[in-house]
Phi, psi and omega in degrees: 000135184256142179235135177262182187292333182280339185279342180232079184281004184276343179285151185297317183294320182292321179299318179296320180291323178295320177296321178295320179296320179295324182282325187261006175134025173079198188281000184296320182295316179290326178295322177296322178295319180292325180290330179280329185229070182292339182278349180286124185234176185293334180296332179286343178264330182273307176260113188305121183242111182296325182296315179296320179293318180295325178297318178295320181295321184280338187246355181232166177247024179294151179285173178300319182291321179295316177294326177295321178293325181286326185257352182076023179246163181283154176300329179296318178296319179296319180295320180296318179292322180295323179293321178296322179297319181289321181291325183269357185052048184283134183239171178295326179296318177294325178296321180289330181274338185282146175272169179297321179293326176296318178295323177299316182292327183280315191252347178230049185298326182291332182255004185283127178297328182291333182257019182295142180279353181282147181289127180270134179284167173278099188294329178294319178293323178296316180297322179294319179293323177293323178296329179282352176124356180282141177281165179295326178296317178293322178295322179292322178295319177295321178295319179295323178293321179292328180294326178065235181283345179288154182286126183253159177290148173291166182297322180294315178294325178297316179295320179296317178295322178296315180295321180294317180288326177293320178295323180286331182272352179233073179292150181249128182264134174281119184274144174251113186267128178285131180300135177073006184277329187210157168231119182264128186231154179191156170267142180276155174287334179282128180244102181295145180264145179201195181257135174279184180295333179270004179086354180278156179288137177207166181255143178249166177259133181264118180255135182230136176229141184224137168269111191294333182293319181252350184066017176298131190242139174233149178208150175204164176249139178233171187289321185204185176259021178288168186300318182297316180290325178297314179295320179299317180296317178294323177297317180293326178295316179296321177295324179293317182282342177075023180186175182244126176282170179290321181225155173243110182270116187232174176277183184259037175288157186296332179294341181246322186227122177282322178217121182290165179295135180201204181292334181285347178139200183289165180292146178259113183280143174303127185301325179293316178293326176296319177296324177297315180295320178293326179299322182262003178072032179244179183228130177281127181229088182291145176289163177294153180297128182056038178235072181295340179292342178292340176227053186298323181297322177293322178296319177294319178298321176299316180298316182291314185292315182291331175292316180291325180290324176301315180294322182291326180272356181295133178061023174254149174291162180298135183239161176285167184299320180297321179292323178293321178294323176295320177294323179297323178298322176293318179297318181293326179298319177290319181295315183287339177268356182289135179297145180262142177283330182284345179221101184297131178078007181241157174232174177300320182292318181291322176293325177297318180292332181272324189255298190283316186301315177292337185268343181290148176285153179299142182268135177294138182288325179277129179290167180289117176287105189299132172210140178285136182240131175232128186246153173069036178274125180282129178277119183280181182293343177273006179045043175227143174251141180260133175216127179054043178063027177226148187246136182231138186276157173221162181305133184295341179290348180260014178300133182089355179265161176265127183241161175250144181236132177235118185243120173258189182290338186240342186215163177231124179250142176240127186239148173216127179056045178063019177235137179282124183250349180204146178220124182230146167290144183289133181282147183268327188257132177296139181094351180288158179229135173237132183230123175276126180303332178295341182269354187267145173290158185303318182291332174290323178297315181297319181294317182290322180296323182286326182279325184258355183051050182263112184296318184293319178293321177298323182293336178293341177280347183254202184275179181294323181293319177298319180296322180292317179293321178295321178295320178294321178291326181292340179281350178288147182285072179249141183220156171062233186295327180296321179290320177294322178296324178297317178297317181294325179296316177298316183295318179294322179296322178292321180292333183276319187251342180092169185291319186294312181293322180295318179295319180292320179294319178296321179296320178293324177296325178290321182293328180272002175081022177226076181280071181235155180296321181295326176293318179297318180296318179296320179297318181291323181294329182265357179069034183259009188293333183257016180242159178270148181299332184285343182290322184262097177240155181291121182285152176280109181261122179273144180290140179294144183253120176207182190291341181274350179268117185285324180081170184292339182287337181301326184274350180259345181285147183293000000 
């Protein structure tokens, strides 16, 4: 925007010129000057502009004093510039082709930083020394020693030059964010205080998520930065945005990243967070270590949200986590509806409805069933994996292999090669062990069955039919000596008839619908184990006919 001399009467030079115009004939003289030099603006009078002054010298016949009154400079300065124009034969064409730095070198050589007689330091070497830990004061002292007898920059000029060169060597690129491509998330440094479940004062963690294309912001407070709370916060963010982005750009906290990207290779994502991203069809993309600019939108969102939350919680009594989250929703509603300066007439919410919402992927209706995931667990020679101080068995044939474990609130799953190989109910007591007989080698089964008199484990050494009859017998309400007697009866029966006959008898008992030990014993006693039930039917026996049998006609005869 351009301003002429009449629009800003508060400057000293303009006030003097207005008084002169009033004394010498009103605004006509100044109006004529403005019509001849429409490009001359107030910036040329407030911030000394050599180009504007030279234009006046070349195009007007004003005296030194008149030009001094118009530009706010002394007549001596005007005379020096007029003499330089005459000595250099400077023309309007040269003025139009020359750059501002060229004019500085020609007409202000004594004040030009580029032509300074002071020794300039090697700014790259200075920046490298500061990066290694040296302070600017120490760097300036080393530079002054190297300058020796030559004139060196003062410490203040040295700091200004360092800042100028650092800004020039680290350009900042304006990023263009694709709608629906990413969701940037982060925990805030500010930890709001509230009441825990026991009523005592405690601190919560403030989680912030931002869609960078529209800057729509979400925030909530969770109990901690542990994996369960991290997954809960991300789930709530996706529900708030109403869709799933392509990537989730996060920090390198342990709940999200086990090992950041480095020389050893790509970043290792926390398996539980990886399972969460796979559940929603997204991709975890951690920012670089100590690279907050990789998620700059989240950093700005953290600054805004924690500032507004501080004001909202000021002079309020301590509240529970649910109340703080309800208050945050009100704060976010005002923040997202606030007009944006970068987009006239738009807000975060309106841009979200136009840009991000159509581009987001559909969100799954079922939430992520939280389960802890541990990958690459080596199965030891005892064929058990330990989780949460409890041991769970896996097939002994996988000893020495790496397995994955997924633990929910009620069950523990063991996976190998993307296939589930074991499923256990979650144990309640630390130190407990659960072993599936299917996972045990045969000699371990025999040893355990004999020492513990366990019928079901003993049945695993025999056929499927024996196992089915043993399972049916185990469901009977037998305890103590009765249960031990049942195991001994099966074992003695097996020792007497052998595995083949026992398996056949159990199979026949199952076919007739009576999988009981007494039925199996009766089948073996009668030798019916290798026959089908339909072969043995009661024959129709006709009564013998002789003279003593009267027959049905006897009762009909008269």
